[in-house]
NULUM-34952 format. One record per residue (C-alpha): residue number from 1; x, y negated, z negated. Coordinates in Angstrom, 2 decimals. Each point is the difference from the previous one (the first is absolute). Layout:
     k        px        py        pz
   NUM         X         Y         Z
...
This chain:
     k        px        py        pz
     1     -3.72   -114.72    -32.91
     2     -1.62     -2.27      2.52
     3      1.52     -3.41      0.58
     4     -2.17     -3.16     -0.23
     5     -2.10     -0.77      3.02
     6      1.65     -2.57      2.33
     7     -1.70     -3.38      0.15
     8     -2.36     -0.18      2.93
     9     -1.03      3.68     -0.25
    10     -3.68      0.49      0.81
    11     -1.83      2.79     -1.88
    12     -3.25      1.55      1.29
    13      0.13     -2.48      2.95
    14     -1.16     -2.62     -2.54
    15      2.23     -0.85     -2.99
    16      3.19     -1.93      0.95
    17      2.71      0.05     -2.67
    18      1.19     -3.55     -0.89
    19      2.30      0.51     -3.00
    20      0.81      2.36     -2.87
    21     -1.58     -1.31     -3.22
    22      1.39      2.58     -2.44
    23      1.20      3.53     -0.58
    24     -0.30      2.39     -2.95
    25      0.10      3.63     -0.93
    26     -3.29      0.78      1.71
    27      0.52     -1.86      3.22
    28      0.12     -3.38      1.67
    29     -2.35     -2.92      0.53
    30     -0.03     -1.98      3.22
    31     -1.63     -3.28      1.06
    32     -1.78      0.65      3.27
    33     -2.31     -1.64      2.47
    34     -3.31      1.72      0.83
    35     -0.30     -0.45      3.78
    36     -3.56      1.36     -0.25
    37     -0.99     -2.85     -2.34
    38      1.43     -3.07      1.73
    39      3.50      0.61     -1.38
    40     -1.27     -0.26     -3.57
    41      2.78      0.73     -2.49
    42     -0.24      3.32     -1.92
    43      2.14      2.16     -2.20
    44      1.11      3.39      1.35
    45      1.22      2.47     -2.59
    46      2.13      2.95      1.05
    47      0.25      2.99     -2.37
    48      3.22      1.96      0.29
    49      0.15      3.82     -0.22
    50      1.93      1.71     -2.76
    51      3.72     -0.39      0.25
    52      1.39      2.71      2.18
    53     -3.23      0.41      1.98
    54     -0.41     -1.22      3.55
    55     -3.73     -0.64     -0.19
    56     -3.21      0.75     -1.82
    57     -1.68      3.29      0.93
    58     -3.39     -0.03      1.72
    59     -1.69      1.25     -3.20
    60      1.71     -2.75     -1.97
    61     -1.09     -2.63      2.52
    62     -3.61      1.29     -0.27
    63      0.24     -0.18     -3.80
    64      1.27     -3.55      0.08
    65     -2.63     -1.21      2.44
    66     -2.81      1.66     -1.94
    67      1.10     -1.21     -3.39
    68      0.80     -3.52      1.22
    69     -3.59     -0.48      1.18
    70     -0.93     -1.01     -3.56
    71      1.89     -3.22      0.60
    72     -2.55     -0.92      2.67
    73     -2.73     -0.04     -2.67
    74      1.60     -3.11     -1.53
    75     -1.69     -3.24      0.98
    76      1.23     -2.73     -2.30
    77      1.34     -3.49      0.82
    78      2.96      0.50     -2.36
    79      1.15      3.24      1.66
    80      1.48      0.05      3.50
    81     -2.43      1.83      2.34
    82      1.30      3.34      1.23
    83     -0.41      0.25      3.80
    84      1.33      3.26      1.39
    85      2.29      2.99     -0.50
    86      1.83      1.83      2.73
    87      2.92      2.27      0.66
    88      2.70     -0.51      2.61
    89      2.69      2.64      0.58
    90     -0.22      1.34     -3.53
    91     -0.07     -3.48     -1.64
    92     -3.06     -1.03     -2.02
    93     -1.22     -3.60      0.16
    94     -2.68     -2.00     -1.77
    95     -1.26     -3.45      1.15
    96     -1.49     -2.58     -2.34
    97     -0.51     -3.78     -0.14
    98      3.06     -2.19     -0.60
    99     -0.04     -2.23     -3.05
   100      2.20     -3.08     -0.09
   101      1.22     -1.09     -3.38
   102      2.62      0.75     -2.69
   103     -0.23      2.86     -2.39
   104     -0.37     -0.60     -3.73
   105      3.47      1.44     -0.37
   106      1.39     -2.78      2.16
   107     -2.06     -2.62     -1.89
   108      1.29      1.28     -3.35
   109      3.63     -0.05      1.25
   110     -0.47     -3.64      1.05
   111     -1.17     -0.92     -3.45
   112      2.81      1.92     -1.71
   113      2.46     -2.27      1.83
   114     -1.70     -2.86     -1.79
   115     -0.06      1.85     -3.37
   116     -3.81      0.20      0.21
   117     -2.70      2.66      0.21
   118     -3.71      0.16      0.71
   119     -2.22     -1.74     -2.53
   120     -2.86      1.74     -1.85
   121     -2.56     -1.98      2.01
   122      1.58      1.20      3.26
   123      0.08      3.63     -1.13
   124     -3.61     -0.17     -1.24
   125     -1.01     -1.26      3.51
   126      2.15      2.67      1.57
   127     -1.73      2.79     -1.96
   128     -3.45     -1.43      0.68
   129      0.75      0.01      3.73
   130      1.52      3.46      0.03
   131     -2.51      1.96     -2.11
   132     -2.84     -0.22      2.64
   133      2.44      1.43      2.57
   134      0.67      3.06     -2.20
   135     -3.69      0.34     -0.73
   136     -0.65      0.21      3.74
   137      2.51      2.78      0.74
   138     -0.77      1.93     -3.21
   139     -3.69      0.03      0.98
   140      1.10      1.89      3.14
   141      2.05      2.50     -1.96
   142      3.31     -1.58      1.12
   143      2.86     -0.55     -2.49
   144      2.74     -2.39      1.27
   145      2.79      1.65     -2.02
   146      2.67     -2.61      0.80
   147     -1.01     -3.35     -1.50
   148      2.96     -2.27     -0.72
   149      1.09     -3.59      0.79
   150      1.55      1.30      3.25
   151     -3.32      1.32      1.31
   152     -2.14     -3.09     -0.68
   153      0.32     -2.97      2.37
   154     -1.18     -3.55     -0.54
   155     -1.70     -0.69      3.34
   156      0.89     -3.43      1.41
   157     -3.38     -0.42      1.60
   158     -2.15     -0.08     -3.15
   159      2.48      0.48     -2.90
   160     -1.64      3.30     -1.02
   161      1.94      3.12     -1.07
   162     -0.09      2.76      2.59
   163      0.59      3.66     -0.88
   164      2.24      1.91      2.46
   165      1.90      3.29      0.34
   166     -2.42      2.57     -1.33
   167      1.86      2.78     -1.75
   168     -2.68      2.44      1.14
   169      1.51     -0.09      3.49
   170      3.46      0.66     -1.41
   171     -1.42      2.85     -1.98
   172     -1.45      1.48      3.17
   173      3.38     -0.28      1.71
   174      1.62      1.69     -3.04
   175     -2.54      2.81      0.21
   176      0.66      0.28      3.70
   177      3.74      0.28     -0.65
   178     -0.48      2.56     -2.73
   179     -2.71      2.03      1.78
   180      2.31      2.95      0.44
   181      1.26      0.00     -3.56
   182     -1.51      1.12     -3.29
   183      0.39     -3.30     -1.86
   184     -2.73     -2.44      1.00
   185      0.18     -2.63     -2.72
   186      0.76     -3.54      1.17
   187      1.83     -2.78     -1.89
   188     -1.49     -2.85      2.00
   189      0.18     -3.20     -2.08
   190      2.74     -2.30     -1.32
   191      1.71      1.03     -3.24
   192     -1.10     -2.32     -2.82
   193     -3.15     -1.03      1.79
   194     -1.64      3.41      0.50
   195     -1.12      1.74     -3.21
   196      1.75      3.11     -1.21
   197     -2.73      2.47      1.06
   198      0.28     -1.25      3.58
   199      3.77      0.22      0.15
   200      0.25      3.39     -1.69
   201     -2.94      1.95      1.43
   202     -1.23     -2.02      2.92
   203     -3.46     -0.44     -1.56
   204     -1.45     -3.51      0.29
   205     -3.25     -1.52     -1.27
   206     -1.65     -3.39      0.07
   207      1.68     -0.74     -3.35
   208      3.37      0.69      1.77
   209     -0.62     -2.92      2.34
   210     -1.07     -2.19     -2.89
   211      3.21      0.96     -1.87
   212      2.15     -1.08      3.00
   213     -1.98     -3.24      0.40
   214      0.49     -0.83     -3.70
   215      3.77      0.73      0.21
   216      0.12     -2.32      3.07
   217     -1.67     -2.70     -2.05
   218      2.47      0.50     -2.87
   219      2.93     -0.25      2.41
   220     -1.39     -3.26      1.41
   221     -0.49     -1.42     -3.49
   222      3.32      1.10     -1.48
   223      2.28     -0.04      3.00
   224      1.46      3.32     -1.27
   225     -0.03      3.36      1.82
   226     -1.93      2.91     -1.56
   227      3.14      1.96     -0.92
   228      1.26     -3.05     -1.99
   229     -3.16     -0.29     -2.21
   230     -1.07      3.63     -0.49
   231      1.22      2.19     -2.82
   232      0.53      3.48      1.44
   233      0.45      1.52     -3.48
   234     -3.10     -1.42     -1.69
   235     -1.97     -0.32      3.28
   236     -0.94     -3.58     -0.77
   237      0.25     -3.39      1.73
   238      1.75     -2.96     -1.65
   239     -0.64     -2.71      2.56
   240     -1.74     -2.40     -2.42
   241      3.28     -1.65     -0.97
   242      0.55     -1.18      3.58
   243     -3.37     -1.51      0.78
   244     -2.17     -2.67     -1.63
   245     -3.40      1.70      0.33
   246     -3.21     -0.36     -2.03
   247     -0.97      2.96     -2.23
   248     -3.02      0.74      2.13
   249      1.90      0.59      3.22
   250      2.72      1.82     -1.92
   251     -2.65      2.43     -1.28
   252     -1.35      0.68      3.47
   253      3.48      0.64      1.48
   254      1.03      2.18     -2.93
   255     -3.03      2.23      0.34
   256      0.34      0.26      3.79
   257      3.63      1.16     -0.42
   258     -0.62      2.57     -2.71
   259      2.13      3.11      0.41
   260     -2.90      2.39     -0.28
   261     -2.47     -0.24      2.92
   262     -2.96      0.44     -2.34
   263      0.98     -3.12     -1.96
   264     -0.12     -2.27      3.01
   265     -2.88     -1.66      1.79
   266     -1.61      2.80      2.06
   267     -1.71     -2.23      2.60
   268      0.48     -3.39      1.55
   269     -3.31     -1.09     -1.59
   270      1.36      0.69     -3.49
   271      3.15     -2.02      0.58
   272     -1.87     -2.82      1.74
   273     -2.46     -0.17     -2.92
   274      2.86     -0.18     -2.50
   275      1.85     -2.59      2.02
   276     -3.15     -2.10      0.32
   277     -0.64      0.23     -3.71
   278      3.42     -1.18     -1.07
   279     -0.21     -2.56      2.75
   280     -2.59     -1.84     -2.08
   281      2.84     -0.99     -2.34
   282      2.14     -1.40      2.80
   283     -1.51     -3.45     -0.11
   284      0.45     -0.19     -3.78
   285      3.46      1.42     -0.18
   286      1.61     -0.65     -3.46
   287      2.27     -3.02     -0.19
   288      3.13     -0.27     -2.16
   289     -0.87     -0.87     -3.61
   290      0.92     -3.38     -1.39
   291      2.98      0.32     -2.34
   292      0.42     -2.71     -2.66
   293      3.41     -1.60      0.09
   294      0.44      0.39     -3.78
   295     -0.27      3.79      0.09
   296      2.59      2.25      1.68
   297     -1.47      1.78      3.07
   298      1.12      3.38     -1.27
   299     -2.12     -0.36     -3.11
   300     -3.26     -1.10      1.65
   301     -2.51      2.85     -0.02
   302     -2.67     -0.14      2.73
   303     -3.08      2.15      0.41
   304     -1.86      0.54      3.27
   305     -3.63     -1.13     -0.35
   306     -2.54      2.84      0.40
   307      2.65      2.75     -0.09
   308      0.48      2.87     -2.37
   309      2.62     -0.30     -2.75
   310      2.35      2.22      2.05
   311      0.48     -2.86      2.49
   312      1.50     -2.30     -2.68
   313      3.59     -0.90      0.95
   314      2.78     -2.16     -1.26
   315      0.85     -2.81      2.39
   316      3.64     -0.71      0.61
   317      2.68     -0.15      2.66
   318     -0.24      3.75      0.65
   319     -3.81     -0.06      0.35
   320     -1.07     -1.76      3.21
   321     -3.64      1.12     -0.33
   322     -2.37     -2.90     -0.62
   323     -3.48     -0.24     -1.50
   324     -2.83     -2.50     -0.20
   325      0.13     -2.02     -3.25
   326     -3.00      0.31     -2.22
   327     -2.37     -2.92     -0.38
   328     -0.17     -1.36     -3.53
   329     -3.39      0.37     -1.63
   330     -2.03     -3.15     -0.68
   331     -0.93     -0.23     -3.69
   332     -3.39     -1.35     -1.08
   333     -0.24     -2.54     -2.81
   334     -0.99      1.64     -3.37
   335     -3.34     -1.42     -1.05
   336     -0.35      1.96     -3.21
   337      0.23      3.48     -1.53
   338     -2.45      2.60      1.19
   339     -0.18      1.44     -3.57
   340     -2.10     -2.95     -0.99
   341     -2.74      0.99      2.56
   342     -2.22      3.04     -0.98
   343     -1.20      0.43      3.56
   344      3.61      0.24      1.25
   345      0.79      2.61     -2.64
   346     -2.99      2.13      1.04
   347      0.87     -0.27      3.70
   348      3.57      0.95     -0.76
   349     -1.04      3.08     -1.96
   350     -2.32      1.11      2.78
   351      2.76     -0.47      2.58
   352      2.50      2.02     -2.05
   353     -2.49      2.86     -0.28
   354     -0.63     -0.01      3.74
   355      3.70     -0.06      0.78
   356      0.68      2.88     -2.39
   357     -2.78      2.13      1.64
   358      1.25     -0.69      3.53
   359      3.61      0.70     -1.02
   360     -0.94      3.35     -1.57
   361     -1.94      1.06      3.11
   362      2.91     -1.07      2.21
   363      2.51      2.02     -2.09
   364     -2.08      3.19      0.16
   365     -0.49     -0.41      3.72
   366      3.73     -0.47      0.51
   367      0.90      3.07     -2.02
   368     -2.51      2.16      1.89
   369      1.18     -1.19      3.38
   370      2.17      2.36      2.05
   371      3.61     -1.13      0.05
   372      1.11     -1.67      3.20
   373      3.45      0.11      1.44
   374     -0.64     -2.89      2.38
   375      2.24     -3.05     -0.52
   376     -1.59     -2.96     -1.72
   377     -0.26     -2.21      3.09
   378     -2.76     -2.61      0.26
   379     -2.22      0.53      3.01
   380     -1.49     -2.97      1.82
   381     -2.42      0.31      2.83
   382      0.95     -1.78      3.21
   383     -3.62     -0.38      1.12
   384     -2.69     -0.09     -2.68
   385     -2.62      1.16      2.53
   386      2.04      3.02      0.98
   387     -1.34      3.25     -1.55
   388      2.45      1.67     -2.31
   389      1.01      3.63      0.21
   390      1.47      2.25     -2.66
   391      3.78     -0.30     -0.15
   392      0.50      3.71      0.68
   393     -2.06     -0.12      3.20
   394      2.11     -1.02      3.03
   395     -1.49     -2.55      2.32
   396     -1.18      1.82      3.10
   397      2.13     -0.78      3.01
   398     -1.91     -1.33      3.04
   399     -0.78      2.49      2.69
   400      2.44     -0.21      2.97
   401     -1.44     -1.97      2.85
   402      0.41      1.51      3.46
   403      2.52     -1.88      2.10
   404     -1.58     -2.38      2.45
   405      2.95     -1.00      2.12
   406      1.13      2.20      2.87
   407      2.51      2.74     -0.87
   408      2.24      1.50      2.70
   409      2.20      3.10     -0.12
   410      2.59      1.15      2.55
   411      1.49      3.45      0.55
   412      2.30      1.35      2.72
   413     -0.92      3.25      1.72
   414      3.22      1.80      0.92
   415     -1.07      1.73      3.18
   416      1.61      0.31      3.45
   417     -1.14      1.21      3.36
   418     -1.50      3.44     -0.38
   419     -0.73     -0.49     -3.72
   420     -3.31     -0.50     -1.80
   421     -0.94     -0.80     -3.56
   422     -3.10     -0.36     -2.18
   423     -0.49     -2.46     -2.90
   424     -2.89     -0.23     -2.40
   425     -1.04     -2.80     -2.28
   426     -2.70     -2.24     -1.35
   427     -0.73     -3.67      0.69
   428     -1.92     -2.57     -2.04
   429     -2.00     -2.83      1.46
   430      2.82     -2.55     -0.07
   431      2.86      2.34      1.02
   432      1.85      0.55      3.31
   433      2.59      2.69      0.72
   434      2.50     -0.17      2.88
   435      1.69      3.10      1.29
   436      3.05     -0.79      2.14
   437      0.95      2.30      2.91
   438      3.19     -0.61      1.93
   439     -0.82      0.71      3.66
   440      1.79     -0.25      3.32
   441     -1.31     -1.25      3.30
   442     -1.82      2.70      1.93
   443     -0.80      2.17     -3.06
   444     -3.58      0.82     -0.81
   445     -1.38     -0.88     -3.43
   446     -3.02      1.92     -1.35
   447     -1.74     -1.18     -3.18
   448     -3.18      1.56     -1.36
   449     -1.79     -1.12     -3.16
   450     -2.34      2.10     -2.12
   451     -2.20     -1.49     -2.66
   452     -2.92     -2.25     -0.47
   453      0.21     -3.73     -0.59
   454      3.57     -0.46      1.36
   455      0.96     -1.21      3.49
   456      3.35     -0.15      1.75
   457      1.73     -2.57      2.13
   458      3.20      0.72      1.97
   459      2.41     -2.89      0.39
   460      2.94     -0.18      2.49
   461      3.39     -1.48     -1.05
   462     -1.29     -3.42      1.09
   463     -2.77      0.19     -2.61
   464     -2.84      0.42      2.48
   465     -2.07      3.08      0.83
   466      1.22      1.85      3.09
   467     -3.48     -0.04      1.52
   468     -3.65     -0.74     -0.87
   469     -0.55      3.54     -1.15
   470      2.65     -0.27     -2.77
   471     -1.94     -2.30     -2.33
   472     -2.16      1.30     -2.89
   473     -0.38      3.55      1.25
   474      0.23      3.55     -1.34
   475      2.43      1.22      2.66
   476      2.38     -1.33      2.61
   477      2.26      1.51      2.58
   478      2.21     -1.99      2.30
   479      3.37     -0.27      1.73
   480      2.38     -2.36     -1.66
   481      1.05     -2.94      2.15
   482      2.76     -1.27     -2.33
   483      2.75      1.47     -2.20
   484     -0.35     -0.99     -3.62
   485     -2.11      0.39     -3.10
   486     -3.68      0.69      0.53
   487     -2.41     -0.52     -2.92
   488     -3.00      2.18     -0.73
   489     -2.02     -2.32     -2.23
   490     -2.84      1.37     -2.17
   491     -2.69     -2.22     -1.54
   492     -3.26      0.80     -1.65
   493     -3.29     -1.05      1.54
   494     -1.60     -3.04     -1.58
   495     -2.39      0.96     -2.74
   496      1.74      3.28     -0.91
   497      1.62     -0.15     -3.40
   498      2.34      2.99      0.40
   499      0.58      2.66      2.61
   500      2.23      3.05      0.39
   501      1.75      0.65      3.30
   502      2.18      2.47      1.85
   503      2.24     -1.28      2.83
   504      1.62      2.23      2.63
   505      2.78     -1.61      2.04
   506      2.13      1.57      2.70
   507      2.48     -1.08      2.69
   508      0.39      1.73      3.36
   509      2.94     -0.40      2.31
   510     -0.31     -1.31      3.53
   511     -0.05      3.12      2.18
   512      0.58     -1.89      3.24
   513      3.76     -0.25     -0.18
   514      0.44     -0.11      3.78
   515     -1.65     -2.74      1.95
   516     -3.18      1.16      1.72
   517     -0.41     -0.38      3.73
   518     -2.08     -2.92      1.00
   519     -3.52      0.86      0.86
   520     -0.99     -0.40      3.58
   521     -2.45     -2.81      0.51
   522     -3.51      1.23      0.40
   523     -2.68     -1.52      1.96
   524     -2.16     -2.12     -2.17
   525     -3.14      2.10      0.23
   526     -1.20     -0.48     -3.58
   527     -0.75     -3.73      0.30
   528     -2.31      0.83      2.90
   529     -2.21      2.00     -2.30
   530     -2.05     -1.93     -2.54
   531      1.19      0.64     -3.53
   532     -2.48      0.70     -2.71
   533      0.66     -1.05     -3.57
   534      1.76      2.67     -2.00
   535     -2.09      1.76     -2.57
   536      1.02     -0.78     -3.58
   537      2.54      2.47     -1.29
   538     -0.26      1.78     -3.33
   539      3.44     -0.72     -1.43
   540     -0.47      1.59     -3.42
   541     -2.31      2.38     -1.81
   542     -0.22      0.15     -3.80
   543     -2.22      1.96     -2.32
   544     -1.85     -1.92     -2.71
   545      0.47      1.34     -3.54
   546     -1.57     -1.24     -3.22
   547      1.96     -0.30     -3.25
   548     -0.90      2.61     -2.60
   549     -3.21     -0.88     -1.79
   550     -0.75     -3.01      2.21
   551     -2.55     -0.53      2.79
   552      1.70     -3.03      1.54
   553      3.20     -0.34      2.00
   554      1.74     -2.58      2.20
   555      2.01      0.51      3.15
   556      2.01     -2.74      1.73
   557      1.80     -0.35      3.26
   558      0.22     -2.16      3.12
   559     -1.90      0.09      3.24
   560     -0.13     -1.99      3.24
   561     -1.04      0.06      3.63
   562      0.46      3.45      1.52
   563      0.77      1.67     -3.36
   564     -2.36      2.11     -2.08
   565      0.61      1.11     -3.56
   566     -1.93      3.19     -0.74
   567     -0.98      1.14     -3.47
   568     -1.50      3.42     -0.60
   569     -2.26      0.66     -3.02
   570     -1.65      3.21     -1.01
   571     -3.71     -0.23     -1.00
   572     -2.62      2.46     -1.14
   573     -3.43     -0.07      1.60
   574     -2.14     -2.66     -1.73
   575      2.98     -1.65     -1.68
   576     -0.30     -3.79      0.11
   577      3.01     -1.97      1.16
   578      0.55     -3.78      0.17
   579      2.76     -1.47      2.16
   580      0.82     -3.71      0.16
   581      2.76     -2.22      1.35
   582      1.23     -1.41     -3.29
   583      2.55     -2.33      1.55
   584      1.39     -0.85      3.46
   585      2.02     -2.72      1.54
   586     -1.82      0.20      3.35
   587     -3.43      1.28      1.07
   588      0.08      3.72     -0.84
   589     -2.66      2.64      0.44
   590     -0.30      3.78     -0.19
   591     -1.94      2.84      1.57
   592     -1.08      3.30     -1.59
   593     -0.13      3.31      1.87
   594     -1.80      3.19     -1.05
   595      1.99      3.21     -0.53
   596     -1.23      1.02      3.48
   597      1.72     -3.05      1.51
   598     -3.26     -1.82      0.82
   599     -0.16     -3.69     -1.08
   600     -2.00     -0.77     -3.08
   601      0.50     -3.76     -0.26
   602      2.38     -2.45      1.70
   603      1.26     -3.56     -0.21
   604     -1.02     -0.67     -3.59
   605      1.67     -1.53     -3.06
   606     -2.25      1.70     -2.57
   607     -1.81      3.36      0.15
   608     -1.72      2.15     -2.57
   609     -1.97      3.15      0.63
   610     -0.37      3.67     -0.93
   611      2.03      2.53      1.96
   612     -2.39      1.84      2.38
   613      2.28      3.02      0.13
   614      3.05      1.22     -1.93
   615      3.46     -0.23      1.42
   616      2.81     -2.43      0.94
   617     -1.18     -3.50      1.07
   618      2.35     -2.21      1.99
   619      0.12     -3.76     -0.78
   620      1.75     -1.99      2.80
   621      1.14     -3.51     -0.83
   622      0.54     -2.59      2.75
   623      0.74     -3.75      0.09
   624     -0.25     -2.72      2.61
   625      3.37     -1.46     -1.09
   626      2.94      0.95     -2.15
   627     -1.57      0.81     -3.33
   628      1.00      1.31     -3.38
   629     -3.02      1.60     -1.55
   630     -1.21      1.89     -3.06
   631     -2.88      2.51      0.10
   632     -1.98      1.01     -3.05
   633     -1.60      3.46     -0.21
   634     -2.64      0.62     -2.72
   635     -1.72      3.35     -0.55
   636     -3.40     -0.37     -1.69
């Protein structure tokens, strides 16, 4: 088992450990300073391998990094932003924003010392602030799995609840640890807060998170732990005796904590609608009834106005529930008997006949109606203008929005002098991947990138490219001037939504072990001869391919003075081709050569014509300055 990282340790040449924030069964959490973001504070989570193991295997590390990428889809102000994942000497780390503020567990413990708990108004506000957070992650297919007062912080900055410690990461670590065993179920989640199906089989649904959120609300209201207010034999909750809560909120929490998953709210929208509906009664919460002094309190019978007869209760010392007193009816003065008025008698007869007809029709309709097993709960629309949907039709979840903030991944390449490796992957428009290579001074690093729409930058241990040819290129070879970690950084070209790539990296040892003899000075004859500018060099050649069933494709790369990017495209005689510079950061043009090698057109940004002969045409791209460009090829 690894010991905690010493304070002052710097990970990835960036994250400096400040203090240990906490430690649990899955790992440790450190407070760190991000030296790459002006020493901004961040939380670094270390996940520990299974007890008895020295480190995670390479396959396990790959599984963790691939599965943990879903966390980078989350962009919500009440969820700490996930920044990076990396592996150092068999230890897995995850970096996210640091949130300053107490947990709701700490807040509840403070109130317990004062014999107090959270009020209904506070818990209502808490639920209304947390439900949009769950809606956001559920829309992306993410289940938190570990909601409890310990994993919700009250942020000091804006006094909003912040959801931390996603159980999905712990589940991934569990799967990593059990990858070589036959049992793959996980028991991520706190007993009492997580529903039974999650704890027993590892299956979790949106209703599982809603269950845990409702249990959290019950604990805040009652001040009791789940195991103290849950009947394991009858599988029922009996928290109502420990909290003064309106019937409306009680109904919402009881349904959300139903033992059977199908009896709960299935989506955040359903629970939010129910909470909003009962919330309409919050302003008119029933007040204690007036008890005349002459009558004993135990004999006063009160009835809740507007409720069914089942809600009738006897008020007394053992019944703390309160109801709104009914308003006495105002009696009109009797001005005479209606039996003395013939018109009144006729109107009364007509009214009785009408009532009898409507009553008979209603009775027949009721008897013919299919029985319903739904509870008799009044439904009130939150917004009258909002279109209603059938109760059995779930509200469609919003489509996940693509992440807009930059996402960065890091992976170590375990190669030494004389070794080589190949990695493949795919990058989206906002993603960056860093491959770390430990090199020694004098060794030669070779990196070659295959794929369209992705460019590579090589960074030395000081964070700068070793030379001008190491920025935004497809290939780089150079002798290392320093000993340390070199970064091969891959980023997609602007305008490309997603690209696949294949990266080949190798290290070669320095063959010159013995010092070479100094060269004898030569007579400076070259300066005497006038030098002519070097011809531009073709530094790469790539064949243009069109996706299946499409006649348009994009290629992207970089060019500059003295460097030519060549693209080869096969055309049939008479086939019409259009080429244009779709984007460039500096003046960029191209030339087209016939299959015979003769020039067809040169120095243009747009060209369209029919191929005079069949064969391979060469398209050479040049730029007057350092340029990142995108070419568009269209076959008509």
